[in-house]
C-alpha positions as CSV (number, residue, x, y, z in Angstrom):
1,X,-2.6,5.9,-3.9
2,X,-4.7,6.6,-0.8
3,X,-7.7,8.8,-1.2
4,X,-7.4,12.5,-0.7
5,X,-8.2,13.9,2.7
6,X,-11.9,14.9,2.8
7,X,-13.3,18.0,4.4
8,X,-17.0,18.7,5.0
9,X,-18.0,22.4,5.0
10,X,-21.3,23.2,6.7
11,X,-22.6,26.7,6.1
12,X,-25.8,28.3,4.9
13,X,-24.0,30.9,2.7
14,X,-23.5,29.3,-0.7
15,X,-21.0,31.9,-1.9
16,X,-18.9,31.3,1.2
17,X,-19.0,27.6,0.8
18,X,-17.9,27.9,-2.8
19,X,-15.0,30.2,-1.8
20,X,-13.8,27.9,0.9
21,X,-14.2,24.9,-1.4
22,X,-12.1,26.5,-4.0
23,X,-9.2,27.2,-1.6
24,X,-9.3,23.7,-0.1
25,X,-9.6,22.1,-3.6
26,X,-6.5,24.0,-4.9
27,X,-4.6,22.7,-1.9
28,X,-5.3,19.1,-2.8
29,X,-8.3,18.3,-0.5
30,X,-11.6,16.7,-1.5
31,X,-14.4,19.0,-0.4
32,X,-18.1,18.3,0.3
33,X,-20.7,20.8,1.4
34,X,-23.9,21.0,3.4
35,X,-26.2,24.0,3.6
36,X,-27.5,23.3,7.1
37,X,-26.5,21.6,10.3
38,X,-29.1,18.8,9.8
39,X,-27.8,18.1,6.3
40,X,-24.3,18.1,7.6
41,X,-25.1,15.5,10.3
42,X,-26.8,13.3,7.7
43,X,-23.7,13.5,5.5
44,X,-21.2,12.5,8.2
45,X,-21.9,8.8,8.0
46,X,-21.9,8.7,4.2
47,X,-18.8,10.8,3.6
48,X,-16.7,10.0,6.7
49,X,-14.8,13.3,6.4
50,X,-11.3,13.9,8.0
51,X,-12.3,17.4,9.1
52,X,-15.5,19.5,9.5
53,X,-15.5,23.2,9.0
54,X,-18.8,24.8,10.0
55,X,-20.4,28.1,10.7
56,X,-21.9,29.0,14.1
57,X,-25.0,30.9,13.1
58,X,-27.3,28.7,10.9
59,X,-31.1,28.3,10.8
60,X,-32.9,25.4,12.4
61,X,-29.8,24.1,14.2
62,X,-26.8,26.3,15.1
63,X,-23.2,25.3,14.9
64,X,-22.8,24.7,18.6
65,X,-25.6,22.1,18.6
66,X,-24.1,20.4,15.5
67,X,-20.8,20.1,17.4
68,X,-22.5,18.6,20.5
69,X,-24.2,16.0,18.4
70,X,-21.0,15.1,16.6
71,X,-19.2,14.7,19.9
72,X,-22.1,12.6,21.4
73,X,-21.8,10.0,18.6
74,X,-19.0,7.5,19.3
75,X,-18.4,7.1,15.6
76,X,-17.6,10.8,15.1
77,X,-16.5,11.8,18.6
78,X,-12.8,12.2,17.6
79,X,-13.5,14.0,14.4
80,X,-11.6,17.3,14.2
81,X,-13.9,20.4,14.0
82,X,-13.1,24.0,13.1
83,X,-15.7,26.7,13.7
84,X,-15.8,29.8,11.5
85,X,-17.9,32.6,12.9
86,X,-18.4,36.3,12.7
87,X,-18.8,36.2,16.5
88,X,-15.3,36.7,17.6
89,X,-15.4,37.8,21.2
90,X,-13.6,35.8,23.9
91,X,-16.9,34.5,25.3
92,X,-18.0,33.4,21.9
93,X,-14.8,31.4,21.5
94,X,-15.2,29.9,25.0
95,X,-18.7,28.7,24.0
96,X,-17.3,27.0,21.0
97,X,-14.5,25.2,22.8
98,X,-16.9,24.1,25.6
99,X,-19.2,22.6,22.9
100,X,-16.2,20.6,21.6
101,X,-14.6,22.4,18.7
102,X,-10.8,22.0,18.1
103,X,-10.3,25.4,16.7
104,X,-12.4,28.6,16.5
105,X,-11.6,31.1,13.8
106,X,-13.2,34.6,13.6
107,X,-14.2,35.9,10.2
108,X,-12.8,37.4,8.1
109,X,-9.9,35.0,7.8
110,X,-7.2,35.1,5.1
111,X,-6.8,32.0,3.0
112,X,-3.2,31.4,4.2
113,X,-4.4,31.3,7.8
114,X,-7.3,29.0,6.9
115,X,-5.0,26.6,5.2
116,X,-2.4,26.7,8.1
117,X,-5.1,25.9,10.6
118,X,-6.6,23.2,8.4
119,X,-3.3,21.4,8.0
120,X,-2.5,21.7,11.7
121,X,-5.8,20.1,12.7
122,X,-5.4,17.3,10.2
123,X,-1.9,16.5,11.3
124,X,-2.8,16.7,15.0
125,X,-5.7,14.3,14.4
126,X,-3.4,11.7,12.8
127,X,-1.3,11.6,15.9
128,X,-4.3,11.5,18.3
129,X,-6.2,8.5,16.8
130,X,-5.1,5.1,15.5
131,X,-4.8,5.0,11.7
132,X,-7.6,3.3,9.8
133,X,-6.8,0.2,7.9
134,X,-5.7,0.3,4.4
135,X,-8.4,-1.3,2.2
136,X,-7.3,-3.1,-0.9
137,X,-9.9,-4.4,-3.4
138,X,-8.8,-7.3,-5.6
139,X,-10.9,-7.5,-8.8
140,X,-10.7,-10.0,-11.6
141,X,-10.6,-9.1,-15.3
142,X,-12.8,-12.2,-15.8
143,X,-13.6,-15.5,-14.1
144,X,-10.7,-17.9,-13.7
145,X,-7.8,-15.5,-13.7
146,X,-6.8,-16.3,-10.1
147,X,-8.4,-13.4,-8.2
148,X,-9.1,-15.4,-5.1
149,X,-5.7,-16.9,-5.1
150,X,-4.1,-13.5,-5.3
151,X,-6.3,-12.1,-2.6
152,X,-5.8,-15.0,-0.2
153,X,-2.0,-15.2,-0.6
154,X,-1.6,-11.4,-0.5
155,X,-3.6,-11.3,2.8
156,X,-1.5,-14.2,4.2
157,X,1.8,-12.4,3.1
158,X,0.7,-9.3,5.0
159,X,-0.3,-11.3,8.0
160,X,3.2,-12.9,8.0
161,X,4.5,-9.4,8.5
162,X,2.6,-9.4,11.8
163,X,0.0,-7.1,10.4
164,X,-3.7,-7.4,11.6
165,X,-5.3,-8.4,8.3
166,X,-8.9,-9.3,7.4
167,X,-9.8,-11.0,4.1
168,X,-13.5,-10.3,3.1
169,X,-15.4,-12.0,0.4
170,X,-17.7,-9.3,-0.9
171,X,-20.1,-11.7,-2.5
172,X,-23.8,-12.5,-1.7
173,X,-22.9,-16.2,-1.9
174,X,-20.6,-18.8,-3.4
175,X,-17.1,-17.6,-2.3
176,X,-14.1,-19.9,-2.9
177,X,-11.8,-19.1,0.0
178,X,-13.3,-21.8,2.2
179,X,-12.2,-24.4,-0.5
180,X,-8.7,-22.9,-0.7
181,X,-8.3,-23.4,3.0
182,X,-10.5,-26.6,3.4
183,X,-12.8,-24.9,5.8
184,X,-16.0,-26.8,6.6
185,X,-19.1,-24.9,7.7
186,X,-18.5,-22.2,10.2
187,X,-19.3,-18.5,10.3
188,X,-20.0,-16.4,7.2
189,X,-21.7,-13.2,6.0
190,X,-25.1,-14.9,5.8
191,X,-26.7,-13.9,9.1
192,X,-25.5,-10.3,8.6
193,X,-27.5,-10.1,5.3
194,X,-30.6,-10.9,7.2
195,X,-30.1,-7.7,9.3
196,X,-30.9,-4.2,8.3
197,X,-27.5,-2.4,7.7
198,X,-28.3,0.0,10.7
199,X,-28.4,-3.1,13.0
200,X,-24.9,-4.3,12.1
201,X,-22.6,-3.5,15.0
202,X,-19.2,-4.7,16.0
203,X,-20.4,-7.7,18.0
204,X,-22.4,-9.1,15.1
205,X,-19.3,-8.8,12.8
206,X,-17.0,-10.2,15.4
207,X,-19.2,-13.3,15.7
208,X,-18.9,-13.9,12.0
209,X,-15.1,-13.6,11.7
210,X,-13.1,-16.8,11.4
211,X,-9.7,-16.6,13.1
212,X,-7.3,-18.7,11.0
213,X,-4.3,-20.4,12.5
214,X,-2.1,-18.2,10.3
215,X,-3.3,-15.1,12.1
216,X,-5.5,-14.1,9.2
217,X,-9.1,-13.0,9.9
218,X,-11.7,-14.2,7.4
219,X,-15.2,-13.0,6.7
220,X,-16.6,-15.4,4.1
221,X,-19.5,-15.3,1.7
222,X,-22.4,-17.6,2.3
223,X,-22.2,-20.9,0.5
224,X,-25.7,-20.6,-0.9
225,X,-27.8,-17.6,-1.9
226,X,-30.6,-16.3,0.2
227,X,-33.4,-13.7,-0.2
228,X,-31.3,-10.8,1.1
229,X,-28.6,-9.2,-1.0
230,X,-25.3,-7.6,-0.1
231,X,-26.2,-3.9,-0.1
232,X,-24.3,-0.6,0.1
233,X,-25.3,-0.4,3.7
234,X,-24.0,-3.8,4.6
235,X,-20.6,-3.1,2.9
236,X,-20.3,0.3,4.7
237,X,-21.1,-1.3,8.0
238,X,-18.6,-4.2,7.6
239,X,-15.8,-1.9,6.4
240,X,-16.5,0.7,9.2
241,X,-15.9,-2.0,11.8
242,X,-13.0,-3.8,10.2
243,X,-11.0,-0.7,9.3
244,X,-11.2,0.5,12.9
245,X,-9.3,-2.6,14.2
246,X,-7.2,-3.9,11.3
247,X,-4.1,-2.8,9.6
248,X,-5.2,-4.1,6.2
249,X,-8.6,-5.2,4.8
250,X,-8.3,-7.2,1.6
251,X,-11.5,-7.4,-0.4
252,X,-12.2,-10.3,-2.8
253,X,-14.5,-8.5,-5.2
254,X,-16.9,-10.0,-7.8
255,X,-17.4,-8.5,-11.3
256,X,-18.1,-4.7,-11.3
257,X,-21.9,-4.7,-11.2
258,X,-24.1,-2.7,-8.9
259,X,-23.9,0.1,-6.4
260,X,-22.6,-2.1,-3.6
261,X,-19.4,-3.0,-5.5
262,X,-19.0,0.6,-6.7
263,X,-19.2,1.7,-3.0
264,X,-16.6,-0.9,-2.0
265,X,-14.2,0.5,-4.6
266,X,-14.9,4.1,-3.5
267,X,-14.0,3.1,0.1
268,X,-10.8,1.3,-1.0
269,X,-7.4,2.9,-0.9
270,X,-6.0,0.6,-3.6
271,X,-7.5,-1.5,-6.3
272,X,-5.6,-4.4,-7.9
273,X,-7.0,-5.7,-11.2
274,X,-5.9,-9.3,-11.8
275,X,-5.5,-10.4,-15.4
276,X,-3.7,-13.0,-17.5
277,X,-1.3,-11.7,-20.1
278,X,-3.4,-12.8,-23.1
279,X,-5.6,-10.9,-25.4
280,X,-9.1,-12.0,-24.2
281,X,-8.3,-11.4,-20.5
282,X,-6.7,-8.0,-21.2
283,X,-9.7,-7.1,-23.3
284,X,-12.0,-7.9,-20.4
285,X,-9.7,-6.0,-18.1
286,X,-10.1,-2.9,-20.3
287,X,-13.8,-3.1,-19.8
288,X,-13.2,-3.1,-16.0
289,X,-10.9,-0.1,-16.4
290,X,-13.5,1.8,-18.3
291,X,-16.1,1.1,-15.6
292,X,-13.6,2.3,-12.9
293,X,-13.1,5.5,-14.9
294,X,-16.9,6.1,-14.9
295,X,-17.0,5.5,-11.2
296,X,-14.2,7.9,-10.5
297,X,-11.8,5.3,-8.9
298,X,-9.3,4.8,-11.7
299,X,-6.7,6.9,-10.0
300,X,-6.2,4.2,-7.3
301,X,-6.0,1.3,-9.8
302,X,-2.9,-0.9,-10.5
303,X,-2.7,-4.3,-12.3
304,X,-1.4,-7.7,-11.3
305,X,-0.5,-10.2,-14.1
306,X,-0.9,-13.9,-13.4
307,X,0.9,-16.1,-15.8
308,X,-0.3,-19.7,-15.8
309,X,2.3,-21.1,-18.1
310,X,5.0,-20.2,-20.6
311,X,3.6,-19.1,-24.0
312,X,5.1,-17.3,-27.0
313,X,1.7,-15.4,-27.4
314,X,1.7,-13.9,-23.9
315,X,1.8,-10.1,-23.7
316,X,4.6,-8.5,-21.8
317,X,4.2,-6.0,-19.0
318,X,4.5,-2.9,-21.2
319,X,2.1,-4.3,-23.8
320,X,-0.5,-5.0,-21.0
321,X,-0.1,-1.4,-19.7
322,X,-0.4,0.1,-23.1
323,X,-3.6,-1.8,-23.9
324,X,-5.1,-0.7,-20.6
325,X,-4.2,3.0,-21.1
326,X,-1.4,3.0,-18.5
327,X,1.6,2.6,-20.8
328,X,4.5,4.9,-20.8
329,X,7.0,3.1,-23.0
330,X,9.9,0.7,-22.3
331,X,12.1,3.4,-20.7
332,X,9.5,4.4,-18.2
333,X,8.6,0.8,-17.5
334,X,12.2,0.0,-16.7
335,X,12.6,2.9,-14.5
336,X,9.5,2.0,-12.6
337,X,10.9,-1.3,-11.6
338,X,14.2,0.0,-10.4
339,X,14.7,-1.8,-7.0
340,X,15.9,1.4,-5.4
341,X,12.6,3.2,-6.1
342,X,10.9,1.9,-3.0
343,X,14.0,2.5,-0.8
344,X,14.2,6.2,-1.7
345,X,10.5,6.8,-1.4
346,X,9.6,7.4,-5.0
347,X,5.9,7.1,-5.8
348,X,5.5,4.5,-8.5
349,X,3.4,5.4,-11.5
350,X,0.2,3.6,-12.3
351,X,0.6,0.3,-14.1
352,X,1.5,-3.3,-13.4
353,X,2.3,-3.6,-9.7
354,X,3.2,-7.3,-9.8
355,X,3.7,-10.3,-12.1
356,X,3.0,-13.7,-10.7
357,X,5.1,-16.3,-12.7
358,X,3.8,-19.7,-13.6
359,X,3.5,-22.3,-10.8
360,X,0.7,-24.7,-11.8
361,X,1.9,-27.7,-9.7
362,X,2.4,-25.4,-6.7
363,X,-1.1,-23.9,-7.0
364,X,-2.7,-27.4,-7.4
365,X,-0.9,-28.6,-4.3
366,X,-2.1,-25.5,-2.5
367,X,-5.7,-26.3,-3.2
368,X,-5.3,-30.0,-2.6
369,X,-3.8,-29.4,0.9
370,X,-5.8,-26.3,1.8
371,X,-2.6,-24.3,2.4
372,X,-1.7,-21.1,0.5
373,X,1.4,-21.3,-1.7
374,X,3.3,-18.7,0.3
375,X,3.2,-21.2,3.2
376,X,3.9,-24.3,1.2
377,X,7.0,-23.1,-0.5
378,X,7.9,-19.5,0.3
379,X,11.0,-19.5,-1.9
380,X,9.1,-20.5,-5.0
381,X,9.1,-17.7,-7.7
382,X,5.3,-17.4,-7.6
383,X,5.3,-17.1,-3.8
384,X,8.2,-14.7,-3.9
385,X,6.2,-12.5,-6.3
386,X,3.3,-12.4,-3.9
387,X,5.5,-11.5,-1.0
388,X,6.9,-8.7,-3.2
389,X,3.4,-7.5,-3.9
390,X,2.7,-7.3,-0.2
391,X,5.9,-5.4,0.3
392,X,4.9,-3.0,-2.5
393,X,1.6,-2.3,-0.6
394,X,3.4,-1.7,2.7
395,X,6.3,0.3,1.5
396,X,5.4,1.7,-1.9
397,X,2.5,4.0,-1.0
398,X,4.7,7.0,-0.2
399,X,3.0,10.4,-0.3
400,X,3.7,12.4,-3.5
401,X,5.5,15.7,-3.1
402,X,3.0,18.5,-2.6
403,X,2.9,21.0,-5.5
404,X,2.9,24.7,-4.6
405,X,-0.5,26.1,-5.2
406,X,-1.1,29.5,-6.5
407,X,-1.8,32.1,-3.9
408,X,-5.4,33.1,-3.4
409,X,-5.9,36.8,-3.1
410,X,-9.4,37.2,-1.7
411,X,-10.4,37.1,2.0
412,X,-13.2,35.0,3.5
413,X,-15.8,37.2,5.1
């Protein structure tokens, strides 16, 4: 359930922006708008679009200058750009290509042509640049449900597949990963929090990463709280660097409070909500679900159930899904877990992505020895379930079939 591709439209004509936005939205894209070149440049860092469509003739800063500035910034130098302009002479197009546009389209343009050129640019850009990491946020329904254990073992399972994986504790202080791995002292997020977010560059983050013997990269929370807090800017800076060099970034996320955590979930491709299969935990999970709906990230949410021991009062998978508003009945639940589903590339519906069976002795041994359970006893049911969850992340995120959109009759002028 990766986010939709995002397109930034920069034009000083509101009616044209609205028209282009409608066409792109109907085709399944997320659309943002800016009314000037200056506003567009300011939104680039915040929005991280996959494509920019901009007009050439705009007040204060024309489209050619906007393109030059985008190309001059290393963070946006490879961003695909389409220029729409009423200036359609050969010399005008040459000026655009020399400034750095990838495509130059003369107005008026029909919607079908606009969509064809848009798709072509987006596909071409995917081949010309390395894919960004998939970011997975692990959130606990409440304290003590095993959020950190799931995050750590899931990250390790992905690393065992020879993926470049980073595990990040998005907490101002007091993370638990160091205790799970018996790490003493060493680097953590602390010094980064003393910096303004604009000062955080790749070298600063590289210095704080711990390279574990398993191949996993760790960015740990400070052991003790300081005066500086983990802000939206800090989170964006960390993820911007790590997603450019990793295959997966796993986030161990605290309770859903504050703009920083909201931003982390907005930047995540997948959110896994960890809960126990009992009434109190599921009730707390429902509170988290409602918060995610408010934040607009519910569509990328799935659930992981951690069973700590056998109990006649435990809720089953379908009951948990129904209580969280994801239920579809026994028949749909059974179909969702058909083993062939992943093989044939079927997108799995939202719901429970994994169930971790009881393994109390194994988990205690893991903490006592500082070794994740998937490394201690890979064949154990709990470890196998975590490997299956990692496989689900790798193989189960198939793109859904595109629906045919209704044709748009008007022409962009």
